N, CA, C and O atoms as a GROMACS GRO file, in nm:
protein
  472
    1MET      N    1  12.297   8.986   5.303
    1MET     CA    2  12.253   8.906   5.416
    1MET      C    3  12.348   8.927   5.534
    1MET      O    4  12.304   8.945   5.648
    2LEU      N    5  12.478   8.923   5.504
    2LEU     CA    6  12.578   8.941   5.609
    2LEU      C    7  12.570   9.082   5.666
    2LEU      O    8  12.592   9.101   5.786
    3VAL      N    9  12.541   9.181   5.584
    3VAL     CA   10  12.530   9.319   5.628
    3VAL      C   11  12.409   9.335   5.719
    3VAL      O   12  12.416   9.405   5.820
    4SER      N   13  12.298   9.271   5.685
    4SER     CA   14  12.177   9.283   5.767
    4SER      C   15  12.197   9.216   5.903
    4SER      O   16  12.146   9.266   6.004
    5LYS      N   17  12.269   9.104   5.908
    5LYS     CA   18  12.297   9.038   6.037
    5LYS      C   19  12.386   9.128   6.124
    5LYS      O   20  12.362   9.142   6.244
    6ASN      N   21  12.488   9.188   6.061
    6ASN     CA   22  12.575   9.277   6.137
    6ASN      C   23  12.498   9.399   6.186
    6ASN      O   24  12.519   9.444   6.299
    7LEU      N   25  12.408   9.452   6.102
    7LEU     CA   26  12.328   9.567   6.140
    7LEU      C   27  12.236   9.533   6.258
    7LEU      O   28  12.223   9.613   6.351
    8VAL      N   29  12.173   9.418   6.255
    8VAL     CA   30  12.086   9.374   6.364
    8VAL      C   31  12.168   9.356   6.492
    8VAL      O   32  12.124   9.394   6.600
    9LYS      N   33  12.287   9.298   6.478
    9LYS     CA   34  12.372   9.276   6.594
    9LYS      C   35  12.415   9.409   6.655
    9LYS      O   36  12.414   9.423   6.778
   10VAL      N   37  12.452   9.506   6.574
   10VAL     CA   38  12.496   9.637   6.623
   10VAL      C   39  12.380   9.709   6.691
   10VAL      O   40  12.398   9.768   6.797
   11VAL      N   41  12.262   9.704   6.632
   11VAL     CA   42  12.146   9.771   6.689
   11VAL      C   43  12.108   9.706   6.822
   11VAL      O   44  12.078   9.776   6.918
   12SER      N   45  12.109   9.574   6.829
   12SER     CA   46  12.072   9.506   6.954
   12SER      C   47  12.173   9.534   7.064
   12SER      O   48  12.134   9.550   7.180
   13ILE      N   49  12.301   9.541   7.031
   13ILE     CA   50  12.404   9.574   7.131
   13ILE      C   51  12.384   9.718   7.179
   13ILE      O   52  12.397   9.746   7.298
   14ALA      N   53  12.354   9.807   7.086
   14ALA     CA   54  12.333   9.947   7.124
   14ALA      C   55  12.212   9.961   7.216
   14ALA      O   56  12.218  10.035   7.314
   15VAL      N   57  12.104   9.892   7.186
   15VAL     CA   58  11.983   9.899   7.269
   15VAL      C   59  12.011   9.840   7.407
   15VAL      O   60  11.969   9.896   7.508
   16ALA      N   61  12.080   9.727   7.411
   16ALA     CA   62  12.111   9.664   7.540
   16ALA      C   63  12.201   9.753   7.624
   16ALA      O   64  12.179   9.766   7.744
   17SER      N   65  12.300   9.815   7.564
   17SER     CA   66  12.391   9.901   7.641
   17SER      C   67  12.319  10.026   7.690
   17SER      O   68  12.345  10.072   7.802
   18MET      N   69  12.227  10.081   7.610
   18MET     CA   70  12.150  10.197   7.654
   18MET      C   71  12.059  10.162   7.772
   18MET      O   72  12.043  10.240   7.866
   19SER      N   73  12.000  10.045   7.766
   19SER     CA   74  11.910  10.004   7.876
   19SER      C   75  11.991   9.981   8.003
   19SER      O   76  11.944  10.016   8.111
   20LEU      N   77  12.109   9.925   7.993
   20LEU     CA   78  12.193   9.906   8.111
   20LEU      C   79  12.240  10.040   8.167
   20LEU      O   80  12.248  10.057   8.288
   21MET      N   81  12.272  10.133   8.079
   21MET     CA   82  12.313  10.265   8.125
   21MET      C   83  12.196  10.334   8.197
   21MET      O   84  12.217  10.403   8.297
   22GLY      N   85  12.076  10.318   8.146
   22GLY     CA   86  11.958  10.378   8.209
   22GLY      C   87  11.932  10.320   8.346
   22GLY      O   88  11.898  10.393   8.439
   23VAL      N   89  11.949  10.187   8.360
   23VAL     CA   90  11.931  10.122   8.491
   23VAL      C   91  12.040  10.168   8.586
   23VAL      O   92  12.011  10.197   8.703
   24GLY      N   93  12.161  10.176   8.542
   24GLY     CA   94  12.271  10.221   8.626
   24GLY      C   95  12.253  10.364   8.671
   24GLY      O   96  12.283  10.398   8.786
   25ALA      N   97  12.203  10.448   8.582
   25ALA     CA   98  12.182  10.588   8.616
   25ALA      C   99  12.072  10.601   8.721
   25ALA      O  100  12.084  10.681   8.814
   26SER      N  101  11.965  10.524   8.708
   26SER     CA  102  11.856  10.536   8.805
   26SER      C  103  11.898  10.481   8.941
   26SER      O  104  11.855  10.532   9.044
   27VAL      N  105  11.981  10.378   8.942
   27VAL     CA  106  12.029  10.324   9.069
   27VAL      C  107  12.121  10.425   9.136
   27VAL      O  108  12.110  10.448   9.257
   28SER      N  109  12.210  10.486   9.060
   28SER     CA  110  12.301  10.584   9.119
   28SER      C  111  12.225  10.709   9.164
   28SER      O  112  12.260  10.771   9.265
   29GLN      N  113  12.121  10.745   9.091
   29GLN     CA  114  12.041  10.860   9.131
   29GLN      C  115  11.967  10.829   9.261
   29GLN      O  116  11.959  10.915   9.349
   30ALA      N  117  11.913  10.708   9.274
   30ALA     CA  118  11.842  10.671   9.396
   30ALA      C  119  11.938  10.665   9.514
   30ALA      O  120  11.901  10.700   9.627
   31ALA      N  121  12.061  10.622   9.490
   31ALA     CA  122  12.158  10.612   9.599
   31ALA      C  123  12.204  10.749   9.645
   31ALA      O  124  12.235  10.768   9.763
   32SER      N  125  12.207  10.845   9.555
   32SER     CA  126  12.257  10.977   9.592
   32SER      C  127  12.146  11.068   9.647
   32SER      O  128  12.176  11.175   9.701
   33PHE      N  129  12.022  11.028   9.633
   33PHE     CA  130  11.911  11.111   9.679
   33PHE      C  131  11.900  11.102   9.831
   33PHE      O  132  11.890  10.992   9.884
   34PRO      N  133  11.902  11.215   9.902
   34PRO     CA  134  11.895  11.210  10.049
   34PRO      C  135  11.753  11.177  10.096
   34PRO      O  136  11.655  11.232  10.045
   35ALA      N  137  11.744  11.089  10.191
   35ALA     CA  138  11.615  11.052  10.246
   35ALA      C  139  11.561  11.164  10.332
   35ALA      O  140  11.638  11.231  10.401
   36PRO      N  141  11.430  11.187  10.330
   36PRO     CA  142  11.374  11.295  10.412
   36PRO      C  143  11.384  11.260  10.560
   36PRO      O  144  11.376  11.143  10.598
   37LYS      N  145  11.402  11.360  10.642
   37LYS     CA  146  11.410  11.340  10.786
   37LYS      C  147  11.270  11.322  10.841
   37LYS      O  148  11.182  11.406  10.818
   38LEU      N  149  11.250  11.216  10.912
   38LEU     CA  150  11.120  11.190  10.972
   38LEU      C  151  11.123  11.230  11.118
   38LEU      O  152  11.223  11.207  11.187
   39GLY      N  153  11.017  11.288  11.164
   39GLY     CA  154  11.009  11.330  11.303
   39GLY      C  155  10.993  11.211  11.396
   39GLY      O  156  10.957  11.102  11.352
   40VAL      N  157  11.020  11.231  11.522
   40VAL     CA  158  11.006  11.125  11.621
   40VAL      C  159  10.857  11.108  11.650
   40VAL      O  160  10.787  11.205  11.677
   41ALA      N  161  10.811  10.985  11.644
   41ALA     CA  162  10.670  10.958  11.669
   41ALA      C  163  10.639  10.976  11.817
   41ALA      O  164  10.714  10.933  11.904
   42GLU      N  165  10.529  11.041  11.842
   42GLU     CA  166  10.486  11.057  11.980
   42GLU      C  167  10.410  10.932  12.018
   42GLU      O  168  10.313  10.894  11.952
   43THR      N  169  10.453  10.868  12.123
   43THR     CA  170  10.389  10.745  12.164
   43THR      C  171  10.305  10.770  12.287
   43THR      O  172  10.346  10.839  12.380
   44MET      N  173  10.187  10.713  12.285
   44MET     CA  174  10.096  10.724  12.398
   44MET      C  175  10.080  10.586  12.456
   44MET      O  176  10.058  10.491  12.380
   45PRO      N  177  10.091  10.570  12.584
   45PRO     CA  178  10.076  10.436  12.640
   45PRO      C  179   9.938  10.381  12.609
   45PRO      O  180   9.837  10.449  12.627
   46THR      N  181   9.935  10.255  12.563
   46THR     CA  182   9.806  10.196  12.526
   46THR      C  183   9.727  10.156  12.648
   46THR      O  184   9.604  10.157  12.645
   47ASP      N  185   9.794  10.121  12.756
   47ASP     CA  186   9.725  10.081  12.878
   47ASP      C  187   9.794  10.148  12.996
   47ASP      O  188   9.875  10.084  13.064
   48PRO      N  189   9.764  10.277  13.021
   48PRO     CA  190   9.829  10.342  13.132
   48PRO      C  191   9.788  10.273  13.263
   48PRO      O  192   9.675  10.226  13.277
   49ALA      N  193   9.879  10.268  13.355
   49ALA     CA  194   9.853  10.199  13.481
   49ALA      C  195   9.741  10.269  13.558
   49ALA      O  196   9.747  10.389  13.582
   50ILE      N  197   9.642  10.193  13.594
   50ILE     CA  198   9.531  10.245  13.674
   50ILE      C  199   9.567  10.226  13.821
   50ILE      O  200   9.608  10.118  13.862
   51LYS      N  201   9.552  10.332  13.898
   51LYS     CA  202   9.587  10.327  14.040
   51LYS      C  203   9.464  10.357  14.123
   51LYS      O  204   9.362  10.405  14.072
   52LYS      N  205   9.474  10.328  14.250
   52LYS     CA  206   9.365  10.354  14.343
   52LYS      C  207   9.332  10.503  14.340
   52LYS      O  208   9.421  10.587  14.348
   53GLY      N  209   9.202  10.535  14.330
   53GLY     CA  210   9.157  10.673  14.328
   53GLY      C  211   9.141  10.732  14.189
   53GLY      O  212   9.086  10.841  14.175
   54ASP      N  213   9.189  10.662  14.085
   54ASP     CA  214   9.174  10.711  13.947
   54ASP      C  215   9.030  10.695  13.900
   54ASP      O  216   8.962  10.600  13.938
   55LYS      N  217   8.986  10.787  13.817
   55LYS     CA  218   8.855  10.775  13.753
   55LYS      C  219   8.871  10.679  13.636
   55LYS      O  220   8.966  10.691  13.558
   56ILE      N  221   8.779  10.582  13.624
   56ILE     CA  222   8.785  10.486  13.514
   56ILE      C  223   8.654  10.491  13.437
   56ILE      O  224   8.550  10.528  13.490
   57PHE      N  225   8.661  10.454  13.311
   57PHE     CA  226   8.549  10.460  13.218
   57PHE      C  227   8.536  10.323  13.155
   57PHE      O  228   8.635  10.269  13.106
   58VAL      N  229   8.415  10.265  13.154
   58VAL     CA  230   8.392  10.131  13.100
   58VAL      C  231   8.378  10.140  12.948
   58VAL      O  232   8.298  10.218  12.897
   59THR      N  233   8.457  10.059  12.876
   59THR     CA  234   8.450  10.053  12.730
   59THR      C  235   8.415   9.912  12.687
   59THR      O  236   8.440   9.816  12.760
   60VAL      N  237   8.357   9.900  12.567
   60VAL     CA  238   8.317   9.770  12.514
   60VAL      C  239   8.370   9.758  12.373
   60VAL      O  240   8.355   9.850  12.292
   61LYS      N  241   8.434   9.644  12.342
   61LYS     CA  242   8.483   9.621  12.207
   61LYS      C  243   8.373   9.565  12.118
   61LYS      O  244   8.372   9.591  11.998
   62ASP      N  245   8.281   9.489  12.174
   62ASP     CA  246   8.171   9.429  12.100
   62ASP      C  247   8.054   9.528  12.098
   62ASP      O  248   7.997   9.558  12.203
   63THR      N  249   8.017   9.577  11.980
   63THR     CA  250   7.912   9.678  11.973
   63THR      C  251   7.773   9.621  11.991
   63THR      O  252   7.680   9.694  12.024
   64LYS      N  253   7.756   9.491  11.969
   64LYS     CA  254   7.624   9.430  11.986
   64LYS      C  255   7.591   9.414  12.134
   64LYS      O  256   7.478   9.439  12.177
   65ASN      N  257   7.689   9.372  12.212
   65ASN     CA  258   7.668   9.350  12.354
   65ASN      C  259   7.730   9.470  12.428
   65ASN      O  260   7.853   9.480  12.438
   66GLN      N  261   7.647   9.560  12.478
   66GLN     CA  262   7.694   9.684  12.538
   66GLN      C  263   7.717   9.672  12.688
   66GLN      O  264   7.713   9.772  12.759
   67LYS      N  265   7.740   9.551  12.736
   67LYS     CA  266   7.761   9.530  12.879
   67LYS      C  267   7.891   9.453  12.903
   67LYS      O  268   7.936   9.378  12.817
   68VAL      N  269   7.949   9.474  13.021
   68VAL     CA  270   8.075   9.409  13.059
   68VAL      C  271   8.048   9.323  13.181
   68VAL      O  272   7.974   9.362  13.271
   69ASN      N  273   8.109   9.205  13.185
   69ASN     CA  274   8.093   9.116  13.300
   69ASN      C  275   8.160   9.173  13.424
   69ASN      O  276   8.268   9.233  13.416
   70VAL      N  277   8.097   9.155  13.536
   70VAL     CA  278   8.152   9.194  13.666
   70VAL      C  279   8.221   9.071  13.723
   70VAL      O  280   8.170   8.960  13.712
   71LEU      N  281   8.337   9.092  13.785
   71LEU     CA  282   8.413   8.982  13.845
   71LEU      C  283   8.404   8.990  13.997
   71LEU      O  284   8.374   9.095  14.053
   72ASP      N  285   8.433   8.875  14.061
   72ASP     CA  286   8.444   8.878  14.207
   72ASP      C  287   8.591   8.901  14.244
   72ASP      O  288   8.675   8.921  14.156
   73ALA      N  289   8.621   8.899  14.372
   73ALA     CA  290   8.757   8.931  14.419
   73ALA      C  291   8.860   8.829  14.371
   73ALA      O  292   8.979   8.860  14.368
   74GLN      N  293   8.817   8.708  14.335
   74GLN     CA  294   8.910   8.606  14.285
   74GLN      C  295   8.926   8.612  14.134
   74GLN      O  296   9.004   8.534  14.077
   75GLY      N  297   8.855   8.702  14.067
   75GLY     CA  298   8.868   8.716  13.922
   75GLY      C  299   8.772   8.629  13.844
   75GLY      O  300   8.790   8.614  13.723
   76HIS      N  301   8.671   8.571  13.909
   76HIS     CA  302   8.574   8.486  13.840
   76HIS      C  303   8.451   8.568  13.804
   76HIS      O  304   8.414   8.661  13.875
   77LYS      N  305   8.387   8.532  13.690
   77LYS     CA  306   8.269   8.606  13.644
   77LYS      C  307   8.152   8.585  13.739
   77LYS      O  308   8.135   8.478  13.797
   78THR      N  309   8.073   8.690  13.754
   78THR     CA  310   7.949   8.680  13.830
   78THR      C  311   7.833   8.700  13.733
   78THR      O  312   7.855   8.723  13.614
   79SER      N  313   7.711   8.692  13.781
   79SER     CA  314   7.594   8.710  13.694
   79SER      C  315   7.566   8.858  13.668
   79SER      O  316   7.483   8.890  13.584
   80GLN      N  317   7.633   8.947  13.738
   80GLN     CA  318   7.610   9.090  13.723
   80GLN      C  319   7.685   9.145  13.601
   80GLN      O  320   7.786   9.090  13.558
   81LYS      N  321   7.631   9.254  13.547
   81LYS     CA  322   7.695   9.320  13.432
   81LYS      C  323   7.692   9.471  13.455
   81LYS      O  324   7.610   9.523  13.530
   82VAL      N  325   7.785   9.541  13.389
   82VAL     CA  326   7.795   9.687  13.397
   82VAL      C  327   7.782   9.740  13.254
   82VAL      O  328   7.840   9.683  13.162
   83SER      N  329   7.709   9.848  13.236
   83SER     CA  330   7.687   9.907  13.104
   83SER      C  331   7.809   9.985  13.056
   83SER      O  332   7.885  10.039  13.136
   84MET      N  333   7.825   9.990  12.926
   84MET     CA  334   7.932  10.068  12.866
   84MET      C  335   7.906  10.216  12.893
   84MET      O  336   7.791  10.260  12.894
   85GLY      N  337   8.011  10.292  12.916
   85GLY     CA  338   8.000  10.434  12.940
   85GLY      C  339   7.990  10.471  13.086
   85GLY      O  340   7.991  10.589  13.121
   86SER      N  341   7.981  10.371  13.173
   86SER     CA  342   7.974  10.399  13.317
   86SER      C  343   8.109  10.449  13.365
   86SER      O  344   8.213  10.404  13.317
   87THR      N  345   8.108  10.540  13.460
   87THR     CA  346   8.233  10.589  13.518
   87THR      C  347   8.236  10.554  13.666
   87THR      O  348   8.134  10.560  13.735
   88TYR      N  349   8.353  10.518  13.713
   88TYR     CA  350   8.372  10.478  13.851
   88TYR      C  351   8.504  10.535  13.901
   88TYR      O  352   8.588  10.582  13.823
   89THR      N  353   8.522  10.531  14.032
   89THR     CA  354   8.651  10.561  14.092
   89THR      C  355   8.711  10.428  14.135
   89THR      O  356   8.646  10.349  14.204
   90ALA      N  357   8.834  10.403  14.095
   90ALA     CA  358   8.901  10.277  14.130
   90ALA      C  359   8.927  10.273  14.280
   90ALA      O  360   8.998  10.358  14.334
   91LYS      N  361   8.870  10.174  14.346
   91LYS     CA  362   8.889  10.159  14.490
   91LYS      C  363   9.017  10.081  14.521
   91LYS      O  364   9.081  10.102  14.624
   92ASP      N  365   9.053   9.989  14.429
   92ASP     CA  366   9.171   9.906  14.449
   92ASP      C  367   9.207   9.841  14.316
   92ASP      O  368   9.122   9.830  14.228
   93VAL      N  369   9.331   9.799  14.300
   93VAL     CA  370   9.377   9.729  14.180
   93VAL      C  371   9.461   9.611  14.226
   93VAL      O  372   9.548   9.626  14.312
   94LYS      N  373   9.435   9.494  14.168
   94LYS     CA  374   9.516   9.377  14.203
   94LYS      C  375   9.514   9.276  14.089
   94LYS      O  376   9.440   9.290  13.992
   95LYS      N  377   9.599   9.174  14.103
   95LYS     CA  378   9.603   9.064  14.007
   95LYS      C  379   9.536   8.944  14.070
   95LYS      O  380   9.564   8.908  14.184
   96ALA      N  381   9.446   8.882  13.994
   96ALA     CA  382   9.379   8.761  14.041
   96ALA      C  383   9.348   8.673  13.921
   96ALA      O  384   9.301   8.722  13.818
   97ALA      N  385   9.374   8.546  13.934
   97ALA     CA  386   9.348   8.448  13.828
   97ALA      C  387   9.415   8.489  13.696
   97ALA      O  388   9.359   8.470  13.589
   98GLY      N  389   9.534   8.546  13.706
   98GLY     CA  390   9.609   8.584  13.586
   98GLY      C  391   9.559   8.710  13.519
   98GLY      O  392   9.608   8.745  13.411
   99LYS      N  393   9.463   8.780  13.580
   99LYS     CA  394   9.410   8.903  13.523
   99LYS      C  395   9.434   9.018  13.619
   99LYS      O  396   9.437   9.000  13.740
  100LYS      N  397   9.451   9.137  13.563
  100LYS     CA  398   9.460   9.256  13.646
  100LYS      C  399   9.318   9.309  13.658
  100LYS      O  400   9.253   9.336  13.558
  101ILE      N  401   9.269   9.324  13.782
  101ILE     CA  402   9.131   9.366  13.802
  101ILE      C  403   9.125   9.492  13.888
  101ILE      O  404   9.216   9.520  13.967
  102VAL      N  405   9.016   9.568  13.869
  102VAL     CA  406   8.996   9.695  13.938
  102VAL      C  407   8.868   9.686  14.020
  102VAL      O  408   8.764   9.644  13.969
  103LYS      N  409   8.876   9.725  14.146
  103LYS     CA  410   8.758   9.724  14.233
  103LYS      C  411   8.678   9.852  14.209
  103LYS      O  412   8.732   9.962  14.216
  104ILE      N  413   8.546   9.835  14.182
  104ILE     CA  414   8.463   9.953  14.157
  104ILE      C  415   8.368   9.983  14.273
  104ILE      O  416   8.323  10.096  14.289
  105ASN      N  417   8.339   9.883  14.353
  105ASN     CA  418   8.263   9.906  14.476
  105ASN      C  419   8.289   9.790  14.572
  105ASN      O  420   8.385   9.716  14.554
  106LYS      N  421   8.205   9.775  14.672
  106LYS     CA  422   8.231   9.681  14.781
  106LYS      C  423   8.266   9.539  14.734
  106LYS      O  424   8.360   9.480  14.785
  107SER      N  425   8.191   9.485  14.638
  107SER     CA  426   8.215   9.347  14.598
  107SER      C  427   8.227   9.330  14.446
  107SER      O  428   8.233   9.216  14.398
  108GLN      N  429   8.232   9.437  14.370
  108GLN     CA  430   8.239   9.426  14.224
  108GLN      C  431   8.376   9.468  14.173
  108GLN      O  432   8.432   9.569  14.215
  109TRP      N  433   8.428   9.387  14.081
  109TRP     CA  434   8.558   9.411  14.019
  109TRP      C  435   8.541   9.404  13.868
  109TRP      O  436   8.454   9.333  13.818
  110LEU      N  437   8.623   9.478  13.794
  110LEU     CA  438   8.624   9.474  13.648
  110LEU      C  439   8.763   9.443  13.598
  110LEU      O  440   8.863   9.481  13.660
  111ASN      N  441   8.769   9.374  13.485
  111ASN     CA  442   8.897   9.347  13.419
  111ASN      C  443   8.951   9.478  13.363
  111ASN      O  444   8.875   9.558  13.308
  112THR      N  445   9.081   9.501  13.376
  112THR     CA  446   9.139   9.627  13.326
  112THR      C  447   9.129   9.638  13.174
  112THR      O  448   9.141   9.748  13.120
  113LYS      N  449   9.108   9.528  13.104
  113LYS     CA  450   9.092   9.533  12.958
  113LYS      C  451   8.959   9.598  12.921
  113LYS      O  452   8.942   9.644  12.808
  114ASP      N  453   8.865   9.602  13.015
  114ASP     CA  454   8.732   9.657  12.988
  114ASP      C  455   8.720   9.803  13.032
  114ASP      O  456   8.614   9.863  13.012
  115VAL      N  457   8.823   9.860  13.090
  115VAL     CA  458   8.814   9.998  13.138
  115VAL      C  459   8.934  10.078  13.087
  115VAL      O  460   9.039  10.023  13.056
  116VAL      N  461   8.914  10.209  13.080
  116VAL     CA  462   9.025  10.300  13.047
  116VAL      C  463   9.029  10.408  13.152
  116VAL      O  464   8.928  10.441  13.215
  117LYS      N  465   9.147  10.464  13.169
  117LYS     CA  466   9.164  10.572  13.264
  117LYS      C  467   9.097  10.696  13.210
  117LYS      O  468   9.124  10.737  13.097
  118ASP      N  469   9.013  10.757  13.289
  118ASP     CA  470   8.936  10.873  13.243
  118ASP      C  471   9.014  11.002  13.259
  118ASP      O  472   8.963  11.109  13.225
   0.00000   0.00000   0.00000
């Protein structure tokens, strides 16, 4: 009985020490492994500044409603709408009512969130 207890104790100590050695070896191996060099990510501006004379393209985030609201010079919505895919030349750009807006013709303005630089 005493021999079997000693045998179990020796085997369990041996198994525990082997498992700890295995964990230690994997940690040291991970620490010594050189990380691969990653290239510098090329960043593209998400909202390039639209300036007077730039070609702009109307985009729509909502696929069901393919039209964008037209704003007045103060940045308020009008009853007019512009279709997605229309291209215009920016006549002017300004901030009104907390929004950056682009003039597309004599009295129509669009929110810069609805257009991209073409």
